[in-house]
Wavefront OBJ file of the C-alpha trace (Angstrom):
o trace
v -33.695 0.202 -24.164
v -30.637 1.138 -25.813
v -29.948 0.482 -29.636
v -27.172 -2.032 -28.764
v -29.627 -4.254 -26.820
v -31.975 -4.289 -29.708
v -29.001 -4.986 -32.148
v -27.712 -7.860 -29.779
v -31.222 -9.551 -29.638
v -32.016 -9.163 -33.333
v -28.615 -10.731 -34.070
v -29.282 -13.740 -31.615
v -32.783 -14.216 -33.343
v -31.574 -14.247 -36.780
v -28.388 -16.583 -36.032
v -30.836 -19.126 -34.356
v -33.180 -18.831 -37.390
v -30.242 -19.371 -39.630
v -29.157 -22.533 -37.629
v -32.698 -23.890 -37.668
v -33.071 -23.393 -41.200
v -29.885 -25.313 -41.924
v -30.732 -28.065 -39.580
v -34.285 -28.531 -40.885
v -33.240 -28.384 -44.438
v -30.155 -30.713 -44.245
v -31.941 -33.958 -44.490
v -33.702 -32.997 -47.626
v -30.694 -31.580 -49.193
v -28.938 -35.048 -48.426
v -31.656 -37.060 -49.744
v -32.745 -36.810 -53.315
v -36.072 -38.167 -52.505
v -36.646 -35.499 -49.770
v -36.510 -38.209 -46.829
v -39.741 -39.901 -47.875
v -38.312 -42.964 -49.546
v -39.103 -45.065 -46.430
v -42.719 -44.023 -46.526
v -43.133 -44.561 -50.151
v -46.215 -46.686 -50.867
v -48.271 -47.594 -54.036
v -50.959 -45.301 -52.816
v -49.286 -42.142 -53.659
v -48.873 -40.843 -50.158
v -45.348 -39.587 -50.803
v -46.350 -35.979 -50.649
v -48.471 -36.694 -47.522
v -45.521 -38.057 -45.759
v -43.186 -35.430 -46.675
v -45.443 -32.681 -45.336
v -45.936 -34.652 -42.044
v -42.276 -35.104 -41.533
v -41.673 -31.519 -42.427
v -44.241 -30.211 -39.875
v -43.075 -32.624 -37.104
v -39.327 -31.491 -37.625
v -40.294 -27.892 -37.215
v -42.291 -28.807 -34.102
v -39.028 -30.091 -32.551
v -38.148 -26.453 -32.091
v -40.749 -26.227 -29.226
v -39.193 -28.995 -26.903
v -35.660 -27.493 -27.710
v -36.506 -24.242 -26.394
v -38.775 -25.455 -23.585
v -35.883 -27.648 -22.356
v -33.053 -24.953 -22.756
v -35.060 -22.062 -21.263
v -37.179 -23.692 -18.562
v -36.484 -27.334 -17.845
v -32.810 -27.275 -17.717
v -32.468 -24.140 -15.443
v -35.406 -24.762 -13.188
v -35.045 -28.660 -12.809
v -31.821 -30.101 -14.222
v -29.623 -27.214 -12.516
v -31.437 -27.758 -9.079
v -30.939 -31.542 -9.111
v -34.668 -32.344 -9.553
v -33.674 -35.071 -11.736
v -36.949 -37.190 -11.348
v -39.098 -34.242 -12.021
v -36.929 -33.430 -15.013
v -37.184 -36.861 -16.525
v -40.851 -37.141 -15.767
v -41.278 -33.761 -17.510
v -39.570 -34.936 -20.446
v -41.607 -37.978 -20.873
v -44.790 -35.792 -20.765
v -43.132 -33.717 -23.391
v -42.432 -36.681 -25.535
v -46.036 -37.891 -25.057
v -47.461 -34.601 -26.327
v -45.246 -34.638 -29.304
v -46.068 -38.170 -30.059
v -49.921 -37.497 -29.707
v -49.515 -34.451 -32.187
v -47.728 -36.742 -34.618
v -50.341 -39.243 -34.115
v -53.109 -36.796 -34.744
v -51.600 -35.390 -37.942
v -50.689 -38.978 -39.236
v -54.273 -40.605 -38.624
v -56.701 -37.518 -38.943
v -54.655 -34.445 -40.381
v -53.286 -36.198 -43.435
v -55.277 -39.651 -43.168
v -52.381 -42.019 -43.760
v -52.724 -45.714 -43.514
v -50.846 -48.374 -41.650
v -50.364 -46.262 -38.472
v -48.437 -48.155 -35.772
v -47.903 -46.499 -32.197
v -44.932 -48.695 -31.586
v -43.383 -47.684 -35.071
v -44.236 -43.975 -34.579
v -42.452 -44.247 -30.820
v -39.449 -46.011 -32.390
v -39.402 -43.239 -35.386
v -39.556 -40.276 -32.890
v -37.784 -41.281 -29.895
v -34.104 -40.921 -31.211
v -34.882 -37.581 -32.738
v -36.352 -36.443 -29.255
v -33.244 -37.614 -27.425
v -31.063 -35.994 -29.928
v -33.046 -32.661 -29.557
v -32.972 -32.957 -25.632
v -29.161 -33.594 -25.478
v -28.324 -30.713 -27.978
v -30.713 -28.436 -26.207
v -29.078 -29.038 -22.725
v -25.600 -28.890 -24.209
v -26.762 -25.373 -25.734
v -27.834 -24.129 -22.414
v -24.935 -25.480 -20.442
v -22.361 -23.881 -23.069
v -24.310 -20.619 -23.244
v -24.476 -20.296 -19.494
v -20.647 -21.025 -19.194
v -19.861 -18.371 -21.734
v -21.990 -15.849 -20.111
v -20.373 -16.738 -16.739
v -17.052 -16.322 -18.115
v -18.032 -13.094 -19.734
v -19.324 -11.663 -16.469
v -16.198 -12.923 -14.565
v -14.019 -11.048 -17.232
v -16.035 -7.915 -16.682
v -15.948 -8.060 -13.115
v -12.258 -8.647 -13.236
v -11.881 -5.812 -15.343
v -14.155 -3.664 -13.233
v -12.255 -4.717 -10.203
v -8.938 -3.853 -11.873
v -10.151 -0.449 -12.692
v -11.456 0.188 -9.300
v -8.070 -0.928 -7.877
v -5.988 1.248 -10.113
v -8.248 4.079 -9.181
v -7.766 3.550 -5.619
v -3.954 3.226 -6.046
v -3.986 6.415 -8.017
v -5.991 8.249 -5.551
v -3.556 7.214 -2.799
v -0.723 8.697 -4.626
v -2.356 12.029 -5.570
v -2.987 13.285 -1.846
v 0.559 12.550 -0.782
v 1.948 14.587 -4.001
v -0.192 17.483 -2.816
v 0.953 17.268 0.650
v 4.709 17.491 -0.693
v 4.015 20.452 -2.881
v 2.076 22.397 -0.270
v 5.011 22.025 2.064
v 7.089 23.562 -0.870
v 4.923 26.495 -0.935
v 4.972 27.209 2.630
v 8.773 26.874 2.648
v 8.632 29.452 -0.156
v 6.370 31.780 1.671
v 8.543 31.629 4.758
v 11.453 32.618 2.811
v 9.670 35.521 1.180
v 10.792 34.249 -2.096
v 10.086 35.911 -5.387
v 9.691 32.326 -6.697
v 6.227 31.911 -4.946
v 4.069 33.206 -7.858
v 5.846 31.107 -10.523
v 5.688 28.218 -8.251
v 1.940 28.483 -7.866
v 1.626 28.843 -11.624
v 3.724 25.528 -12.029
v 1.444 23.855 -9.342
v -1.461 24.953 -11.221
v -0.221 23.398 -14.196
v 0.645 20.225 -12.323
v -2.985 20.041 -10.866
v -4.371 20.434 -14.379
v -2.538 17.485 -15.514
v -3.186 15.383 -12.417
v -6.843 15.992 -12.215
v -7.848 16.077 -15.902
v -5.330 14.292 -18.099
v -4.550 11.264 -15.919
v -8.150 10.069 -16.292
v -6.830 8.326 -19.582
v -5.555 4.873 -19.541
v -2.326 6.169 -21.165
v -0.533 9.505 -21.619
v 2.351 10.474 -23.865
v 5.556 9.937 -22.272
v 7.023 13.219 -22.906
v 3.799 14.810 -20.982
v 4.804 12.291 -18.148
v 8.338 13.405 -18.086
v 7.543 17.225 -18.131
v 5.402 16.220 -15.087
v 8.287 14.663 -13.335
v 10.484 17.635 -14.210
v 8.284 20.182 -12.877
v 7.932 18.294 -9.509
v 11.838 17.894 -9.418
v 12.057 21.614 -10.047
v 9.741 22.340 -7.146
v 11.726 20.325 -4.871
v 14.962 21.884 -5.810
v 13.459 25.269 -5.139
v 12.504 24.038 -1.644
v 16.040 22.387 -0.755
v 18.395 24.559 -2.735
v 21.940 23.405 -2.672
v 21.435 21.463 0.500
v 20.288 18.507 -1.625
v 22.155 18.123 -4.941
v 19.896 16.644 -7.411
v 21.216 15.343 -10.775
v 18.806 14.475 -13.516
v 19.094 13.165 -17.023
v 15.863 12.528 -18.878
v 16.302 11.596 -22.374
v 12.807 11.772 -24.245
v 13.192 10.019 -27.465
v 11.441 11.064 -30.908
v 8.468 9.162 -31.505
v 5.167 8.558 -29.834
v 5.367 6.295 -26.719
v 2.662 6.261 -23.906
v 2.817 5.123 -20.333
v 0.356 4.836 -17.443
v -0.069 8.312 -15.960
v 1.339 8.925 -12.468
v 3.454 5.878 -12.734
v 6.822 7.062 -12.118
v 6.328 9.956 -9.484
v 6.203 7.671 -6.536
v 9.802 6.588 -6.901
v 10.839 10.332 -7.035
v 8.659 11.239 -4.226
v 10.200 8.275 -2.258
v 13.824 9.601 -3.062
v 12.841 13.125 -1.671
v 11.213 11.699 1.411
v 13.947 9.452 2.449
v 16.860 11.314 0.930
v 16.730 14.403 2.820
v 16.854 15.339 6.582
v 19.095 13.706 8.994
v 21.539 12.356 6.251
v 25.176 13.084 5.567
v 26.123 14.078 2.247
v 22.450 13.882 0.615
v 22.194 13.357 -3.044
v 19.705 12.159 -5.367
v 20.081 11.014 -8.917
v 17.173 10.354 -11.422
v 17.771 9.084 -15.249
v 15.415 8.151 -17.701
v 15.943 6.954 -21.140
v 14.141 4.741 -24.001
v 16.063 2.135 -26.000
v 14.350 0.005 -28.448
v 10.913 0.590 -26.902
v 12.073 -0.193 -23.484
v 11.895 2.474 -20.759
v 14.980 2.542 -18.511
v 14.076 4.520 -15.347
v 16.465 4.794 -12.377
v 16.212 6.778 -8.944
v 18.913 6.635 -6.291
v 19.262 8.600 -3.055
v 21.406 8.248 0.139
v 19.301 7.471 3.197
v 19.480 6.919 6.907
v 17.803 3.537 8.111
v 17.101 4.919 11.290
v 14.791 7.706 10.081
v 13.177 5.731 7.282
v 10.833 3.896 9.686
v 9.542 7.057 11.104
v 8.779 8.682 7.668
v 6.969 5.663 6.598
v 4.851 5.817 9.382
v 3.731 9.606 8.575
v 3.035 8.950 4.894
v 1.474 5.460 4.555
v 2.283 5.646 0.844
v 5.262 3.894 -0.443
v 6.590 1.686 -3.228
v 4.343 -1.110 -2.214
v 1.584 0.596 -4.204
v 3.397 1.321 -7.246
v 4.865 -2.219 -7.219
v 1.249 -3.578 -7.076
v 0.200 -1.195 -9.873
v 3.011 -2.236 -12.089
v 2.059 -5.906 -11.717
v -1.692 -5.168 -12.402
v -0.823 -3.028 -15.546
v 2.032 -4.734 -17.204
v 2.492 -8.064 -15.721
v 5.815 -9.547 -17.028
v 6.401 -6.717 -19.340
v 8.212 -4.882 -16.435
v 11.231 -5.648 -14.248
v 11.620 -3.457 -10.955
v 14.789 -3.867 -8.988
v 15.066 -2.274 -5.516
v 18.397 -2.547 -3.767
v 20.124 -0.927 -0.465
v 23.903 -0.879 -0.797
v 26.481 1.160 1.103
v 24.056 3.910 2.282
v 22.333 4.140 -1.169
v 18.813 3.359 -1.851
v 18.329 2.515 -5.598
v 15.300 1.788 -7.773
v 15.613 0.555 -11.298
v 12.744 -0.144 -13.722
v 12.665 -1.603 -17.208
v 9.315 -1.223 -18.744
v 8.160 -2.537 -22.238
v 6.491 0.520 -23.779
v 4.963 -1.713 -26.500
l 1 2 3 4 5 6 7 8 9 10 11 12 13 14 15 16 17 18 19 20 21 22 23 24 25 26 27 28 29 30 31 32 33 34 35 36 37 38 39 40 41 42 43 44 45 46 47 48 49 50 51 52 53 54 55 56 57 58 59 60 61 62 63 64 65 66 67 68 69 70 71 72 73 74 75 76 77 78 79 80 81 82 83 84 85 86 87 88 89 90 91 92 93 94 95 96 97 98 99 100 101 102 103 104 105 106 107 108 109 110 111 112 113 114 115 116 117 118 119 120 121 122 123 124 125 126 127 128 129 130 131 132 133 134 135 136 137 138 139 140 141 142 143 144 145 146 147 148 149 150 151 152 153 154 155 156 157 158 159 160 161 162 163 164 165 166 167 168 169 170 171 172 173 174 175 176 177 178 179 180 181 182 183 184 185 186 187 188 189 190 191 192 193 194 195 196 197 198 199 200 201 202 203 204 205 206 207 208 209 210 211 212 213 214 215 216 217 218 219 220 221 222 223 224 225 226 227 228 229 230 231 232 233 234 235 236 237 238 239 240 241 242 243 244 245 246 247 248 249 250 251 252 253 254 255 256 257 258 259 260 261 262 263 264 265 266 267 268 269 270 271 272 273 274 275 276 277 278 279 280 281 282 283 284 285 286 287 288 289 290 291 292 293 294 295 296 297 298 299 300 301 302 303 304 305 306 307 308 309 310 311 312 313 314 315 316 317 318 319 320 321 322 323 324 325 326 327 328 329 330 331 332 333 334 335 336 337 338 339 340 341 342 343 344 345 346 347
């Protein structure tokens, strides 16, 4: 067992003990006669009645936890109400017998009345059972809510990991195509490109395990990817970029922006007249403004989507999971231009 388990168990025990200490001492704190005025008689049995009431009150702890830990989950939860009620009657009977034994034989007090003892103990017993049942219901509800939150959190992590794993193979596929093209052209840039790819892989494999990464590191990753694409297409595909990384420490979910850029190069090249790609990024008052646009050919888009299986649907889903209403994503197609605009609250 780990230390946190022991600490949590010890904390629960101490908290229960503190609550019981307050509950058992409260009647005596409120009654200057220590709760025995009703039993006061001329025979001087005040102290005996005091001890009897104190022991009886302590014994109520047994029915409380018996009901909370055993009867409620095994009988009440399973709708075995008759058995539950019969068991409570037996428990009350046992408590009444114990009280009677202490009254008559333990402290040898006079004037015992079975009816009076029952009337004296029944309200306390009903209060204990009601409080115990409510305690178990609330505890189980809190535990269920906690487990549901943990499950939801774990499902979110799993889904985000799955979405990220979908993006990574697509990115690697594109870069390998770049290397093949450079090798075919016998370009001297092949070696530096491999080193740049190595740096990108290091970022992708080791640094993106964090929930957040510095914004400037993510922008550096984007710029390296764009440079590799520029090497591949050269002057055939003009690419304009404007990435303004502000001063200060901003963080962003890793690999969040790259699908938009990948999408632009996937649909913005090939059988397209006058291909162009534009990418801009800036931060204003803690809000990231990111835009990507490219010319596209609607006829070729369906074919390219079938070959990749990776599109903007994944990143849209990821944005909703991570940022909720703290992001605004706009996608439009106008006059042969495909444009994506993202506003993201970095705080």
